[in-house]
Each structure stands twice: as structure tokens, then as C-alpha cells.
C-alpha positions in Angstrom: 42.5 20.4 -94.8 43.7 17.2 -93.0 41.6 18.2 -90.0 38.5 18.7 -92.2 39.0 15.3 -93.8 39.3 13.7 -90.4 36.1 15.3 -89.2 34.3 14.1 -92.4 35.7 10.6 -92.0 34.4 10.4 -88.4 31.0 11.7 -89.5 30.8 9.1 -92.2 31.8 6.3 -89.8 29.3 7.5 -87.2 26.4 7.6 -89.7 27.4 4.2 -91.0 27.5 2.7 -87.5 24.1 4.4 -86.6 22.6 3.0 -89.8 23.9 -0.5 -89.1 22.4 -0.4 -85.6 19.2 1.3 -86.6 16.9 -1.7 -86.7 16.1 -3.8 -83.6 15.5 -7.5 -84.1 12.2 -9.2 -83.1 12.6 -13.0 -82.7 9.3 -14.7 -83.3 8.4 -18.4 -83.4 5.8 -19.6 -85.9 4.4 -22.8 -87.5 5.3 -23.0 -91.3 2.0 -22.2 -93.1 0.3 -19.8 -93.1 2.0 -18.2 -90.0 5.6 -18.1 -91.1 4.5 -17.2 -94.6 2.5 -14.2 -93.4 5.5 -13.1 -91.3 7.8 -13.3 -94.2 5.4 -11.2 -96.2 5.7 -8.3 -93.7 9.5 -8.3 -93.3 10.0 -5.2 -95.5 7.1 -3.3 -94.0 8.4 -4.0 -90.5 12.0 -3.0 -91.5 10.6 0.4 -92.6 9.2 0.7 -89.1 12.7 0.0 -87.6 12.6 -3.7 -86.9 14.1 -6.8 -88.4 12.2 -10.0 -88.1 13.9 -13.3 -87.1 11.4 -16.0 -87.8 12.0 -19.3 -86.0 9.9 -22.1 -87.6 8.4 -24.8 -85.4 6.5 -27.9 -86.5 5.3 -29.0 -83.0 2.8 -27.0 -80.9 4.3 -27.6 -77.4 7.6 -25.8 -78.0 6.9 -22.1 -78.8 5.1 -21.1 -75.6 7.7 -22.3 -73.2 10.4 -20.7 -75.5 8.5 -17.4 -75.3 8.1 -17.6 -71.6 11.8 -18.3 -71.2 12.8 -15.3 -73.4 14.3 -17.4 -76.2 11.5 -15.9 -78.4 10.0 -12.5 -77.9 6.7 -13.6 -79.4 5.0 -16.5 -81.2 2.3 -16.9 -83.8 0.6 -20.2 -84.1 -2.3 -20.5 -81.6 -5.8 -19.6 -80.7 -7.2 -18.6 -77.3 -8.4 -22.0 -76.1 -4.9 -23.4 -76.7 -3.3 -20.5 -74.9 -5.7 -20.8 -72.0 -4.9 -24.5 -71.7 -1.2 -23.6 -71.6 -1.6 -20.9 -69.0 -3.7 -23.1 -66.8 -0.8 -25.6 -66.5 2.2 -23.3 -65.8 3.2 -20.9 -63.0 2.0 -17.3 -63.2 5.6 -16.2 -64.1 5.5 -18.3 -67.3 2.0 -17.3 -68.5 1.6 -15.4 -71.7 -1.0 -13.1 -73.3 -2.7 -12.8 -76.7 -1.6 -9.5 -78.2 -2.5 -9.3 -81.9 -5.4 -11.1 -83.6 -4.5 -11.9 -87.2 -6.5 -14.8 -88.8 -8.8 -17.7 -88.4 -8.4 -21.2 -89.9 -11.6 -23.3 -90.2 -11.1 -26.8 -88.8 -12.0 -29.5 -91.3 -12.8 -33.1 -91.8 -10.7 -34.6 -94.6 -10.9 -37.8 -96.6 -8.7 -40.7 -95.6 -9.3 -44.1 -97.0 -12.9 -43.1 -97.6 -13.6 -40.2 -99.9 -17.0 -39.0 -98.9 -18.8 -38.6 -95.6 -21.7 -40.4 -97.3 -19.5 -43.5 -96.9 -19.1 -43.2 -93.2 -19.9 -46.5 -91.5 -19.8 -48.4 -88.2 -16.3 -48.8 -86.8 -14.7 -46.2 -89.1 -11.5 -44.6 -87.7 -11.3 -40.8 -87.4 -8.0 -39.2 -86.4 -8.2 -36.1 -84.1 -5.6 -33.9 -82.5 -4.5 -35.0 -79.0 -3.9 -31.7 -77.3 -6.8 -30.7 -75.0 -8.1 -27.6 -76.7 -7.9 -29.0 -80.3 -9.3 -32.4 -79.4 -12.3 -30.6 -77.8 -12.6 -28.6 -81.0 -12.5 -31.8 -83.1 -15.1 -33.5 -81.0 -17.4 -30.5 -81.2 -17.1 -30.6 -85.0 -18.0 -34.3 -85.0 -21.0 -33.5 -82.8 -22.0 -30.7 -85.1 -21.9 -33.2 -88.0 -24.2 -35.5 -86.0 -21.9 -38.4 -85.5 -21.4 -38.3 -81.7 -22.9 -36.6 -78.7 -20.9 -34.9 -75.9 -22.1 -34.1 -72.4 -24.9 -31.5 -72.4 -23.5 -28.0 -72.4 -20.0 -29.0 -73.6 -18.1 -26.0 -75.0 -14.7 -25.2 -76.4 -13.6 -24.1 -72.9 -13.8 -27.7 -71.7 -10.9 -30.1 -72.0 -12.6 -33.1 -73.6 -11.2 -36.4 -74.9 -12.8 -39.3 -76.6 -13.6 -40.7 -73.1 -16.1 -37.9 -72.7 -18.2 -39.0 -75.7 -21.6 -40.0 -74.3 -23.2 -41.3 -77.5 -21.4 -42.9 -80.5 -24.0 -44.8 -82.5 -21.6 -45.7 -85.3 -19.0 -46.9 -82.8 -16.4 -44.7 -84.5 -12.8 -45.4 -83.5 -11.5 -41.9 -82.5 -7.7 -42.0 -82.8 -5.8 -39.3 -80.9 -2.6 -38.1 -82.6 -0.1 -35.3 -82.6 -1.5 -32.6 -84.9 1.6 -32.5 -87.1 1.4 -36.2 -87.8 -2.2 -36.5 -88.9 -1.8 -35.5 -92.6 0.7 -38.3 -93.1 -1.7 -40.8 -91.5 -4.5 -40.1 -94.0 -3.8 -43.5 -95.7 -4.4 -45.3 -92.4 -7.7 -43.8 -91.2 -11.1 -43.4 -92.7 -11.2 -39.7 -92.1 -9.2 -37.1 -90.2 -9.8 -33.8 -88.6 -6.9 -31.5 -89.3 -5.8 -28.1 -88.2 -5.8 -25.6 -91.0 -2.1 -24.8 -90.9 -1.1 -28.5 -91.1 -3.7 -29.1 -93.8 -2.2 -26.3 -95.9 1.3 -27.5 -95.2 0.4 -30.9 -96.5 -0.9 -29.4 -99.8 -4.6 -29.6 -98.9 -6.8 -26.6 -99.7 -9.4 -26.4 -96.9 -12.1 -24.6 -98.9 -11.8 -27.2 -101.6 -10.6 -30.4 -100.0 -12.4 -30.4 -96.6 -15.5 -32.6 -96.5 -16.8 -30.4 -93.8 -15.6 -27.1 -92.4 -16.5 -25.1 -89.3 -18.7 -22.2 -90.1 -16.5 -19.1 -90.2 -19.5 -16.9 -89.5 -20.3 -18.8 -86.3 -18.8 -18.7 -82.9 -15.7 -20.7 -84.1 -14.6 -17.7 -86.2 -14.1 -15.6 -83.1 -13.1 -18.3 -80.6 -10.3 -19.8 -82.8 -8.7 -16.6 -84.0 -4.9 -17.1 -84.3 -2.9 -14.5 -82.3 0.6 -13.2 -81.9 1.3 -14.1 -78.3 3.8 -12.3 -76.0 4.9 -12.0 -72.4 2.7 -9.7 -70.3 5.7 -7.4 -69.6 5.9 -6.6 -73.3 2.3 -5.6 -73.9 3.2 -1.9 -74.2 6.5 -2.4 -76.1 7.0 -0.4 -79.2 8.0 -3.5 -81.2 4.6 -5.0 -80.4 2.8 -2.0 -81.9 5.1 -2.2 -84.9 4.1 -5.8 -85.4 0.4 -4.9 -85.1 0.8 -2.2 -87.7 2.5 -4.4 -90.1 0.2 -7.4 -89.7 -3.1 -5.7 -89.5 -2.8 -3.9 -92.9 -4.8 -3.9 -96.1 -1.7 -5.4 -97.8 -1.7 -8.4 -95.5 -5.5 -8.8 -95.8 -5.2 -8.9 -99.6 -2.3 -11.3 -99.4 -4.3 -13.7 -97.4 -7.5 -13.4 -99.3 -5.9 -13.7 -102.7 -3.5 -16.6 -101.9 -4.8 -19.6 -103.9 -2.9 -22.0 -101.5 -5.1 -20.9 -98.6 -8.4 -21.4 -100.5 -10.7 -20.0 -97.8 -8.8 -21.9 -95.2 -7.2 -18.7 -93.8 -9.5 -15.8 -93.0 -8.3 -12.4 -91.8 -10.0 -11.1 -88.7 -9.0 -7.5 -88.8 
């Protein structure tokens, strides 16, 4: 009997240890909203696939890519392809990353600052734009689309443009370059601001309601500026990447994004 009890005890301890070690952990970096919120939403589904999710939240764009390349993060979720391409163009091949899972698109928008309508725009008005190359290019393209400036002929999102590349500025707009995360707090200091969707939402703005002008999600921007989960090339066939894909690209996540009143058409699923 003692022998049988010992065997049962060993079996129970073994099952308990196996259960405790069953789930691997995926460490992923993300900006707060909507990226970290979407990741929080899939935690249970991912756990059912055998993975626990450790979400590291970042409020500044330049940090997650180097952290992923260094192995401090296994993946990150905050960026679109032009941003990733700009990062890869400026680091050695060993530090380059790849886009693995397309998830959503956030229309870029022009928001009211001290002036409440684009009908009020006047000579010398200040407009805040993001200062990283891919997003400043995006902001300038939106201003051109709105008819306020002209860029060099043939300028595209693949270019790295700054305000110095503006060839026509009839209203002599003062284009103020700022870190993306600082722009919402500067709305009281500029006439208008062009804000990334995630930082607009994080500041309590609803892109579909509050933006004075948004990119057309049915146009090229909707494809070009899709936000991806990004990983190291060596991990492209990893089982955990496929598990993340399964959990993220689900009807459940699509419904969560589409029915979230906070996002207000400012976050659009692409799967």
C-alpha cells in the first residue's frame, strides 16, 4: 500500500509540474492603445494554444525595434511597413526585422488645436507633425492631399521627406516637427496637429469623430500603413508566431475592434 501511495504521489507531482510548465511565454512590446489593448484581449485565447503573453508597454517609437533585435522582446506590435523599412535601412543586417502578422490600420488625421475647423486655416498657422522620417512623410502627404502644400513631383510614402522638401506653401504654414507621443499634449499650442491614430486614441480623441480630416481607408494608405506584429527573421517559422497569428486574426478580434466605441473608426482590421 505504501508503495502504491508513493507511486500515486510521484504521478501527481509529475502532472502538476508538467501543467505548470505547459505554457511558453511570448514577450511582446506594444504601444498602449490600441495595440496593447488588442493583445490583452487575446491572452486567454493564446493561453488555450499553449502560450502566455507578457506585454511590455512602450510610449516611444524608437525603443521596441532595437529591443526586439537584441532579443529582449520576441516581437513588437506598433508599426507600419514604412516605419519598419526606415528602421531596417539604418541598422546592420543582423539587427533587421520582418513584418509577420498584419492586424489593423489606423487612419492618420488632422485634429483641431487652437483653431476648431479647417475653414479657419490662415497664413502662418502652425501645424504639428511627427518627426520620424516615415510618419513625417505621411503627414506631409496628408497636407498635400488636403491642398495646403505641394511636395516634389512623384513624392511617395517610400520617401523620407521633411518640411524642407515642401516646394510650395502658399499659406506659409509653420510646420512644427515633434515626437509623436508629445503632439496630443501640444494641441493648445498649435493651430492644428496631425496625430498617429494610437496616440490620438490614447489622448481620448475618437478619430472617426474628432479628426477634421482622415486618410481614406479605402485608398492606398489602408494597405501601406497596416500595423504589423514584427519579429526577427530567424523566428518566422516559429510555432509561437503561428499561435499569435491564429489568436489575432480571428472573428473575435475583428468584432472587438469594430465594436469598440473608443476606436470610433480609427482602428480598422485588415484580416
